[in-house]
FIMI-171503 format. One record per residue (C-alpha): x, y, z; residue in three letters; residue number from 1. Coordinates in nm, 3 decimals. Each point is the difference from the previous one (the first is absolute). Layout:
<rs>
+---------+---------+---------+---------+-----+
|      c1 |      c2 |      c3 | residuo | num |
+---------+---------+---------+---------+-----+
|       X |       Y |       Z |     ala | NUM |
...
+---------+---------+---------+---------+-----+
</rs>
This chain:
<rs>
+---------+---------+---------+---------+-----+
|      c1 |      c2 |      c3 | residuo | num |
+---------+---------+---------+---------+-----+
|  10.951 |  15.867 |  12.386 |     unk |   1 |
|  -0.095 |  -0.266 |  -0.243 |     unk |   2 |
|   0.027 |  -0.356 |   0.122 |     unk |   3 |
|  -0.078 |  -0.150 |  -0.345 |     unk |   4 |
|   0.327 |   0.105 |  -0.144 |     unk |   5 |
|   0.252 |  -0.185 |   0.234 |     unk |   6 |
|   0.120 |  -0.347 |  -0.015 |     unk |   7 |
|  -0.060 |  -0.081 |   0.387 |     unk |   8 |
|  -0.372 |   0.064 |  -0.003 |     unk |   9 |
|  -0.178 |  -0.031 |   0.323 |     unk |  10 |
|  -0.315 |  -0.229 |   0.026 |     unk |  11 |
|  -0.352 |   0.151 |   0.042 |     unk |  12 |
|  -0.003 |  -0.027 |   0.367 |     unk |  13 |
|   0.318 |   0.209 |   0.025 |     unk |  14 |
|  -0.172 |   0.269 |  -0.235 |     unk |  15 |
|  -0.322 |   0.007 |   0.205 |     unk |  16 |
|   0.196 |   0.047 |   0.314 |     unk |  17 |
|   0.196 |   0.287 |  -0.153 |     unk |  18 |
|  -0.356 |   0.161 |  -0.090 |     unk |  19 |
|  -0.091 |  -0.026 |   0.363 |     unk |  20 |
|   0.333 |   0.154 |   0.117 |     unk |  21 |
|  -0.054 |   0.282 |  -0.249 |     unk |  22 |
|  -0.335 |   0.072 |   0.115 |     unk |  23 |
|   0.101 |  -0.047 |   0.355 |     unk |  24 |
|   0.284 |   0.240 |  -0.024 |     unk |  25 |
|  -0.180 |   0.249 |  -0.201 |     unk |  26 |
|  -0.023 |   0.363 |   0.158 |     unk |  27 |
|  -0.324 |   0.100 |   0.129 |     unk |  28 |
|  -0.163 |   0.306 |  -0.132 |     unk |  29 |
|  -0.015 |   0.301 |   0.236 |     unk |  30 |
|  -0.315 |   0.015 |   0.205 |     unk |  31 |
|  -0.128 |  -0.326 |  -0.165 |     unk |  32 |
|  -0.013 |  -0.391 |   0.056 |     unk |  33 |
|   0.104 |  -0.037 |  -0.382 |     unk |  34 |
|   0.317 |  -0.091 |  -0.089 |     unk |  35 |
|   0.200 |   0.130 |  -0.318 |     unk |  36 |
|   0.136 |  -0.290 |  -0.198 |     unk |  37 |
|   0.160 |  -0.014 |  -0.336 |     unk |  38 |
|  -0.246 |  -0.152 |  -0.220 |     unk |  39 |
|   0.237 |  -0.087 |  -0.290 |     unk |  40 |
|   0.212 |  -0.194 |   0.248 |     unk |  41 |
|  -0.281 |  -0.187 |   0.182 |     unk |  42 |
|  -0.151 |  -0.097 |  -0.373 |     unk |  43 |
|   0.312 |  -0.103 |  -0.130 |     unk |  44 |
|   0.055 |  -0.237 |   0.311 |     unk |  45 |
|  -0.348 |  -0.137 |  -0.012 |     unk |  46 |
|   0.021 |  -0.073 |  -0.377 |     unk |  47 |
|   0.326 |  -0.164 |   0.030 |     unk |  48 |
|  -0.148 |  -0.218 |   0.273 |     unk |  49 |
|  -0.310 |  -0.076 |  -0.210 |     unk |  50 |
|   0.236 |  -0.099 |  -0.269 |     unk |  51 |
|   0.210 |  -0.230 |   0.223 |     unk |  52 |
|  -0.328 |  -0.179 |   0.157 |     unk |  53 |
|  -0.071 |  -0.199 |  -0.291 |     unk |  54 |
|   0.351 |  -0.162 |  -0.011 |     unk |  55 |
|  -0.005 |  -0.042 |   0.353 |     unk |  56 |
|  -0.365 |  -0.164 |  -0.002 |     unk |  57 |
|   0.132 |  -0.232 |  -0.283 |     unk |  58 |
|   0.306 |  -0.093 |   0.195 |     unk |  59 |
|  -0.223 |  -0.043 |   0.313 |     unk |  60 |
|  -0.262 |  -0.186 |  -0.202 |     unk |  61 |
|   0.288 |  -0.228 |  -0.158 |     unk |  62 |
|   0.138 |  -0.054 |   0.370 |     unk |  63 |
|  -0.348 |  -0.102 |   0.100 |     unk |  64 |
|  -0.038 |  -0.230 |  -0.277 |     unk |  65 |
|   0.350 |  -0.143 |   0.030 |     unk |  66 |
|  -0.076 |  -0.062 |   0.368 |     unk |  67 |
|  -0.335 |  -0.171 |  -0.056 |     unk |  68 |
|   0.171 |  -0.226 |  -0.268 |     unk |  69 |
|   0.271 |  -0.074 |   0.257 |     unk |  70 |
|  -0.280 |  -0.081 |   0.276 |     unk |  71 |
|  -0.191 |  -0.208 |  -0.258 |     unk |  72 |
|   0.326 |  -0.189 |  -0.104 |     unk |  73 |
|   0.099 |  -0.060 |   0.372 |     unk |  74 |
|  -0.367 |  -0.110 |   0.053 |     unk |  75 |
|   0.003 |  -0.251 |  -0.296 |     unk |  76 |
|   0.337 |  -0.119 |   0.141 |     unk |  77 |
|  -0.123 |  -0.035 |   0.345 |     unk |  78 |
|  -0.334 |  -0.181 |  -0.135 |     unk |  79 |
|   0.222 |  -0.249 |  -0.221 |     unk |  80 |
|   0.226 |  -0.034 |   0.322 |     unk |  81 |
|  -0.323 |  -0.108 |   0.193 |     unk |  82 |
|  -0.157 |  -0.223 |  -0.269 |     unk |  83 |
|   0.337 |  -0.178 |  -0.015 |     unk |  84 |
|   0.007 |  -0.027 |   0.382 |     unk |  85 |
|  -0.348 |  -0.155 |  -0.010 |     unk |  86 |
|   0.057 |  -0.213 |  -0.295 |     unk |  87 |
|   0.326 |  -0.149 |   0.162 |     unk |  88 |
|  -0.191 |  -0.028 |   0.331 |     unk |  89 |
|  -0.279 |  -0.182 |  -0.170 |     unk |  90 |
|   0.249 |  -0.241 |  -0.177 |     unk |  91 |
|   0.168 |  -0.037 |   0.337 |     unk |  92 |
|  -0.348 |  -0.110 |   0.149 |     unk |  93 |
|  -0.074 |  -0.211 |  -0.291 |     unk |  94 |
|   0.330 |  -0.175 |   0.015 |     unk |  95 |
|  -0.064 |  -0.055 |   0.383 |     unk |  96 |
|  -0.351 |  -0.120 |  -0.101 |     unk |  97 |
|   0.144 |  -0.246 |  -0.237 |     unk |  98 |
|   0.270 |  -0.132 |   0.215 |     unk |  99 |
|  -0.265 |  -0.021 |   0.275 |     unk | 100 |
|  -0.228 |  -0.185 |  -0.245 |     unk | 101 |
|   0.279 |  -0.214 |  -0.118 |     unk | 102 |
|   0.076 |  -0.107 |   0.345 |     unk | 103 |
|  -0.336 |  -0.076 |   0.095 |     unk | 104 |
|  -0.051 |  -0.206 |  -0.310 |     unk | 105 |
|   0.332 |  -0.180 |   0.077 |     unk | 106 |
|  -0.110 |  -0.095 |   0.331 |     unk | 107 |
|  -0.345 |  -0.093 |  -0.115 |     unk | 108 |
|   0.184 |  -0.225 |  -0.259 |     unk | 109 |
|   0.243 |  -0.140 |   0.253 |     unk | 110 |
|  -0.294 |  -0.095 |   0.221 |     unk | 111 |
|  -0.192 |  -0.169 |  -0.261 |     unk | 112 |
|   0.293 |  -0.201 |  -0.110 |     unk | 113 |
|   0.051 |  -0.109 |   0.361 |     unk | 114 |
|  -0.354 |  -0.065 |   0.040 |     unk | 115 |
|  -0.006 |  -0.213 |  -0.337 |     unk | 116 |
|   0.324 |  -0.182 |   0.104 |     unk | 117 |
|  -0.154 |  -0.096 |   0.335 |     unk | 118 |
|  -0.311 |  -0.127 |  -0.168 |     unk | 119 |
|   0.195 |  -0.194 |  -0.250 |     unk | 120 |
|   0.212 |  -0.141 |   0.255 |     unk | 121 |
|  -0.328 |  -0.120 |   0.206 |     unk | 122 |
|  -0.133 |  -0.138 |  -0.323 |     unk | 123 |
|   0.328 |  -0.184 |  -0.076 |     unk | 124 |
|   0.009 |  -0.111 |   0.352 |     unk | 125 |
|  -0.368 |  -0.120 |  -0.007 |     unk | 126 |
|   0.047 |  -0.165 |  -0.331 |     unk | 127 |
|   0.317 |  -0.193 |   0.122 |     unk | 128 |
|  -0.184 |  -0.118 |   0.324 |     unk | 129 |
|  -0.307 |  -0.110 |  -0.199 |     unk | 130 |
|   0.231 |  -0.220 |  -0.237 |     unk | 131 |
|   0.209 |  -0.129 |   0.279 |     unk | 132 |
|  -0.348 |  -0.085 |   0.180 |     unk | 133 |
|  -0.096 |  -0.194 |  -0.329 |     unk | 134 |
|   0.323 |  -0.166 |  -0.002 |     unk | 135 |
|  -0.013 |  -0.091 |   0.353 |     unk | 136 |
|  -0.350 |  -0.152 |  -0.052 |     unk | 137 |
|   0.129 |  -0.204 |  -0.319 |     unk | 138 |
|   0.311 |  -0.111 |   0.208 |     unk | 139 |
|  -0.215 |  -0.084 |   0.309 |     unk | 140 |
|  -0.235 |  -0.206 |  -0.253 |     unk | 141 |
|   0.288 |  -0.150 |  -0.158 |     unk | 142 |
|   0.171 |  -0.084 |   0.325 |     unk | 143 |
|  -0.313 |  -0.160 |   0.124 |     unk | 144 |
|  -0.043 |  -0.195 |  -0.299 |     unk | 145 |
|   0.351 |  -0.108 |   0.018 |     unk | 146 |
|  -0.049 |  -0.091 |   0.385 |     unk | 147 |
|  -0.327 |  -0.177 |  -0.062 |     unk | 148 |
|   0.174 |  -0.208 |  -0.291 |     unk | 149 |
|   0.292 |  -0.079 |   0.225 |     unk | 150 |
|  -0.237 |  -0.122 |   0.267 |     unk | 151 |
|  -0.199 |  -0.195 |  -0.236 |     unk | 152 |
|   0.311 |  -0.163 |  -0.129 |     unk | 153 |
|   0.110 |  -0.082 |   0.354 |     unk | 154 |
|  -0.324 |  -0.179 |   0.093 |     unk | 155 |
|  -0.039 |  -0.175 |  -0.318 |     unk | 156 |
|   0.211 |  -0.342 |  -0.011 |     unk | 157 |
|   0.193 |  -0.081 |  -0.299 |     unk | 158 |
|  -0.139 |  -0.283 |  -0.207 |     unk | 159 |
|   0.205 |  -0.267 |  -0.056 |     unk | 160 |
|  -0.007 |  -0.169 |  -0.341 |     unk | 161 |
|   0.094 |  -0.351 |  -0.132 |     unk | 162 |
|   0.181 |  -0.057 |   0.358 |     unk | 163 |
|   0.331 |   0.148 |  -0.149 |     unk | 164 |
|   0.019 |   0.292 |   0.247 |     unk | 165 |
|   0.322 |   0.091 |   0.125 |     unk | 166 |
|   0.107 |   0.056 |   0.349 |     unk | 167 |
|   0.014 |   0.380 |  -0.049 |     unk | 168 |
|  -0.334 |   0.038 |  -0.128 |     unk | 169 |
|   0.083 |   0.011 |  -0.377 |     unk | 170 |
|  -0.214 |  -0.170 |  -0.238 |     unk | 171 |
|   0.131 |  -0.223 |  -0.278 |     unk | 172 |
|   0.176 |   0.181 |  -0.292 |     unk | 173 |
|  -0.297 |  -0.094 |  -0.257 |     unk | 174 |
|  -0.281 |   0.155 |   0.201 |     unk | 175 |
|   0.029 |   0.371 |   0.012 |     unk | 176 |
|  -0.354 |   0.110 |   0.056 |     unk | 177 |
|  -0.052 |  -0.147 |   0.338 |     unk | 178 |
|   0.331 |   0.087 |   0.155 |     unk | 179 |
|   0.038 |   0.283 |   0.235 |     unk | 180 |
|   0.324 |   0.114 |   0.194 |     unk | 181 |
|  -0.052 |   0.183 |   0.319 |     unk | 182 |
|   0.330 |   0.153 |   0.109 |     unk | 183 |
|  -0.125 |   0.067 |   0.357 |     unk | 184 |
|   0.003 |  -0.364 |   0.080 |     unk | 185 |
+---------+---------+---------+---------+-----+
</rs>
């Protein structure tokens, strides 16, 4: 009963189970605990199992290696996904920080512009007030000078020259230096 000749070859585990079965079913010797087994059959089964073990071990090692490679690949993909998620989260945080910083800067710029506008408006108002006050002083002095001059003119009688004064208070046509016309009279 050779298993090495057939095309449908059992694996090493099946062969070892067959050896256990042969030994279990072996007839015991009369008046003894020993059993009688077919030595050739058991040896052939064990040799076939030994021959198949390296192939099955190679397949098992290949499957283990393939499994480890698959697990490493999945681990790398998982790490890449986590890294991409961390990078994206960091970019989002940075964008949020950038937006927050931009809003803060914009608000500060607007506040500074308002303060500067208020300051310039007050300075312009102060300047205009000072100029108007100076102009008022000049106008007041001019008005006082004009009023004093008018009062002086009203109090001073007109000189009469050569007796040729006209009834309206005009002087003779030839004497322009001493003539004065008061429109209020």
